[in-house]
C-alpha positions in Angstrom: -17.8 13.1 24.2 -14.4 11.7 23.2 -13.4 8.1 23.7 -10.8 7.3 26.3 -7.3 7.0 24.9 -4.6 4.6 25.9 -2.2 6.0 28.5 0.8 6.1 26.2 -0.9 8.5 23.8 -0.8 12.2 24.7 -2.9 14.9 23.1 -1.3 16.3 20.0 1.1 13.3 19.8 2.3 12.7 16.2 4.7 9.9 17.0 4.4 6.7 14.9 3.2 4.8 17.9 0.2 7.1 18.1 -0.9 6.7 14.5 -2.5 3.3 14.0 -1.8 1.3 10.9 1.4 3.1 10.0 4.0 0.8 8.5 7.2 0.6 10.6 9.9 0.9 7.8 8.3 4.0 6.3 7.9 5.5 9.8 11.5 4.8 10.7 12.7 6.4 7.4 10.6 9.5 8.0 11.8 9.8 11.6 15.4 9.5 10.5 14.9 12.3 7.9 13.2 14.5 10.5 16.0 14.1 12.9 18.6 15.0 10.3 16.6 17.7 8.7 17.9 20.4 11.1 21.4 20.2 9.6 22.2 23.0 7.2 24.4 20.9 4.8 22.8 19.7 1.6 25.3 16.8 1.5 24.1 15.6 4.9 20.5 15.8 3.8 21.3 13.9 0.6 23.2 11.2 2.6 20.3 11.0 5.1 17.8 10.6 2.2 19.9 7.8 0.7 20.2 6.0 4.0 16.5 6.3 4.6 15.6 5.0 1.2 18.0 2.0 1.6 16.1 1.1 4.8 12.7 0.9 3.0 11.5 -2.5 2.0 9.9 -2.2 -1.4 9.9 -5.9 -2.2 6.2 -6.1 -1.6 4.5 -5.6 -4.9 1.2 -3.8 -5.1 0.2 -5.7 -8.3 -0.8 -9.3 -8.0 1.1 -11.9 -10.0 -0.6 -11.9 -13.3 -0.5 -15.1 -15.4 -0.3 -15.0 -19.2 -3.8 -16.3 -19.8 -6.2 -15.5 -22.5 -9.4 -14.1 -21.0 -12.8 -13.8 -22.7 -13.9 -10.2 -23.4 -17.4 -11.0 -22.2 -16.0 -12.0 -18.8 -14.0 -8.8 -18.6 -17.2 -6.7 -19.4 -19.2 -8.8 -16.9 -16.7 -8.1 -14.1 -16.2 -4.4 -15.1 -19.9 -3.7 -15.1 -20.9 -5.7 -12.0 -17.9 -4.9 -9.8 -17.7 -1.3 -11.0 -14.0 -1.6 -11.8 -12.0 -0.7 -14.9 -11.6 -3.2 -17.7 -7.9 -3.3 -17.0 -8.6 -4.2 -13.3 -11.2 -6.8 -14.4 -8.6 -8.4 -16.7 -6.0 -8.5 -14.0 -8.6 -10.0 -11.6 -9.5 -12.7 -14.2 -5.9 -13.5 -15.0 -5.0 -13.9 -11.3 -8.0 -16.3 -10.9 -7.4 -18.6 -13.8 -9.8 -16.7 -16.1 -12.7 -17.9 -14.0 -15.2 -15.1 -13.5 -16.8 -16.8 -10.5 -13.5 -17.2 -8.7 -12.6 -13.6 -9.7 -15.8 -12.2 -8.1 -15.2 -14.3 -4.9 -11.7 -13.0 -4.7 -12.8 -9.4 -5.2 -15.3 -9.7 -2.4 -13.0 -11.5 0.0 -10.2 -8.8 -0.3 
């Protein structure tokens, strides 16, 4: 048996408001492209793509700020083995937590 849905969501609705967790800028850019997709001119499509890309906010970095610290290889191996991550990810995790393996493990489990 299906769970009851909020009244603003209709069956088959693909609007951004119906999809939980969708980022607003990306959704707005895609909707803008969808609305201008019906035009037959390539120039219009290119201009629409350019306008949609300008509206995206890509300032948020996916990589954490990594300090230029020297980390012990034993700590990298410890994190990589125990957290089941790559050595590169373990190194980044250590550098972002002042090369402290305990702080790095706590940060990994709290995120």
